[in-house]
C-alpha positions, 0 to 999 in steps of 0.5 A: 079045722086045726084047733089052736092050742092057746097053752102052746101059744102062751109057752111060745110067748113066754119063750120069746120074752125070756130069750129075745135079743134086746135088739131084735125090736118089739114083738107082736103076739099075733099067733097068741092073739088069733088063738085067743080069738078063736078059742071057744071060751072067747066066742063073745070077743070075736063078735062085733062091738067093744070089748075090754081088758077084763073080758079079755083076761077072763076069756084067756084064763078060761081058754088056757084051763080048757087047753091044759085040762083037754085029753091030749094034755092030760098025760103028764102030771102038772108040776106042783106050783109054787112049792111041791110040799103038801103042808106048804100048799095048805098054807099058801092056798087055803084059808079059814076052813079050807073045806072043799065045795066039790067045785071043778074050778076051785080044786082044779090042778092047772096052773090057771086056777093054782095061780088065780082062783080064789073062793068066796063064801056068801052067807045068808042069814034069815032076820026072822029066825037067824039060820044061816046058809053058806054057799061057795063060788070060785073066783078069778077076780074081784069086780069092785063098785065105785061110789057114784053117789053125786054123779047125776048131780054133777051131770045135770049141772053140765059138770064133768063127771069127775067124782071125789077119790076113794080108797081100794080098802073102802071098795073091798070093805063095801064089797064084803059089807052086809046087804039087806035083801028085800022080803020078796027076794029070799025065801027061808027054808027054815021058816017056809016063808019070804022073809028079810035077810042079810047077805055077806060075802067073805074070801075063804080061799086066797089066790096066789095072784089077786086080780081086781077089777074097778068097775068104772062104769054106772047105770044098769047098762053101763053106758057112762064111764066114771072118771073117779080115781081109786087110791091104791097102795104097794101093799094091800090087807085083805084080812077084813074080807076074809072069814075067821081062820083057824091059823090066824094066831100062828107066827107070820100069819099076818103076811098070809093077808098082805098082797104086794102090787105088781101090775096096773092096767089103765084105760084112757078114753070113753067106753065107746073107744080108748086105749089101754096102757099099763105099768108093771114091776120088774126086778124092783123097778116100775116100767110103763108099757104103751104098745111098743113103747116101754120106759122106766117110771117113778113110783109116784106116777104108778100110784097116781094112775087111774087104774081099771085092774090091779094085779097083786101077788100074795106075800106069803107066797115064795118061789123057793130056789135051792139056795132059798131065795125068792123070786120077784116079778 
């Protein structure tokens, strides 16, 4: 059986986007979707049941990574992205100690990992002896919880499950806040006994493109959709989620922590059924995409959306041309 090349299909998709005649009509990426569906990384998508945009994103990124790192495509050296200077790459892709963990994902040279992959550090501190243990893990996106403290009370009263709004910044702060581990779940290697501990996450490698999923479901089985609106802005500062860097005092260091919004994914409906739309920025203007219908929209409509996924691009990231100008989504 011929194996579909997901990277080749993505290349065809971009060629269609950037060369299509405006009067040609909407384009249906059927061969791309078929390649995603047939890829081994997307086995769960080919099964019956509901699957969401987040699953599609992760499966697609893993499939493209597999295609780009297969033996058939390894002959040519992948170009540096977005800059070819090693010192620029250090500034764009590392933060904090920048140390290597030996993880294939974090150090993979394929365009998927160079664009979307960041690295988290998990620090567990024993509350008995103070010993701290660090582990590193690559990530394609951050999945943030939404506060649902008063959801059950509303449901008991028969009210609509509409929670008070909250901010993206507060969701990020909760994600990186210290969490106390119960004594039964942590054994300190220094104390040689089970003990209480604190666990905290921090970003030590910032990705060029930051993908954020707002987990709009509650309880262990994820059977209830949380109808909460998370306030987000055109810019997000992730400094509070990062480990202390050695370059924080350098000129323009603040820009290294700033990300600018360029896409918002919205889910309308329930967990059992629904419809996805998105808002994306193109050449300074915002558009709403609903299947084959595309229309310009004001910024206020974008910022008022009930987002499921948010995509931000790092402000310190610049695609320099020979004339020194910067590209923009």
